C-alpha positions as CSV (number, residue, x, y, z in Angstrom):
1,X,-22.0,7.3,8.8
2,X,-20.4,9.0,6.3
3,X,-19.4,6.3,3.3
4,X,-15.3,4.7,3.5
5,X,-13.1,2.5,1.5
6,X,-12.4,-0.8,3.4
7,X,-9.0,-2.3,2.3
8,X,-8.6,-5.9,2.6
9,X,-6.8,-8.9,1.6
10,X,-8.7,-11.9,-0.8
11,X,-8.4,-15.5,-0.3
12,X,-4.8,-15.1,-2.9
13,X,-3.5,-12.2,-0.6
14,X,-3.8,-9.5,-3.1
15,X,-5.5,-6.5,-1.5
16,X,-8.5,-4.9,-2.5
17,X,-11.5,-2.5,-2.1
18,X,-14.8,-1.5,-1.4
19,X,-16.3,1.5,-1.1
20,X,-19.4,1.5,1.3
21,X,-21.8,3.9,1.0
22,X,-23.2,5.8,4.6
23,X,-26.3,2.9,4.9
24,X,-23.1,0.3,5.1
25,X,-23.9,-1.0,1.6
26,X,-21.3,-1.8,-1.0
27,X,-21.9,0.6,-3.7
28,X,-17.9,-0.2,-5.6
29,X,-15.1,-2.8,-5.5
30,X,-11.5,-2.1,-7.0
31,X,-8.9,-4.4,-8.3
32,X,-6.3,-6.6,-7.0
33,X,-3.1,-5.2,-6.1
34,X,0.2,-6.7,-5.1
35,X,0.6,-4.2,-1.7
36,X,-1.5,-2.2,0.2
37,X,0.3,1.3,-1.0
38,X,-0.9,0.3,-4.8
39,X,-4.7,0.1,-3.3
40,X,-4.0,2.8,-1.8
41,X,-2.7,4.6,-4.9
42,X,-6.2,2.8,-6.3
43,X,-8.4,4.9,-3.9
44,X,-6.9,7.8,-4.6
45,X,-6.9,8.0,-8.1
46,X,-10.9,7.5,-7.8
47,X,-11.1,9.5,-5.6
48,X,-9.3,12.5,-7.6
49,X,-10.8,11.3,-11.0
50,X,-14.4,10.4,-9.7
51,X,-16.0,14.3,-9.7
52,X,-15.1,14.6,-13.3
53,X,-15.4,11.7,-15.4
54,X,-17.7,11.1,-17.7
55,X,-20.8,9.1,-17.8
56,X,-20.8,6.8,-21.2
57,X,-23.8,5.2,-21.1
58,X,-22.8,1.9,-23.1
59,X,-25.5,-0.5,-25.3
60,X,-26.8,-3.7,-24.5
61,X,-25.6,-6.1,-26.5
62,X,-28.7,-7.7,-28.9
63,X,-30.9,-5.4,-28.2
C-alpha cells in the first residue's frame, strides 16, 4: 500500500486531512477547512510544495 491522504470531517463539521504512510501510521495532519474543495486544495499545495520545501531546525526554548 502506498501513502495516502484521507479527508474527513471533525466534530465541528470542518474538513481536515491526514497523510498516512504505507504502514497506516499518521505522519501529517492538516488544518480545518470550511469546504471539501478547500481541503483538497490544501492537499494539492502540499503535494506541489513539499518536494522543494526547506527544512528549518528550530532550537528548543530554554536550551
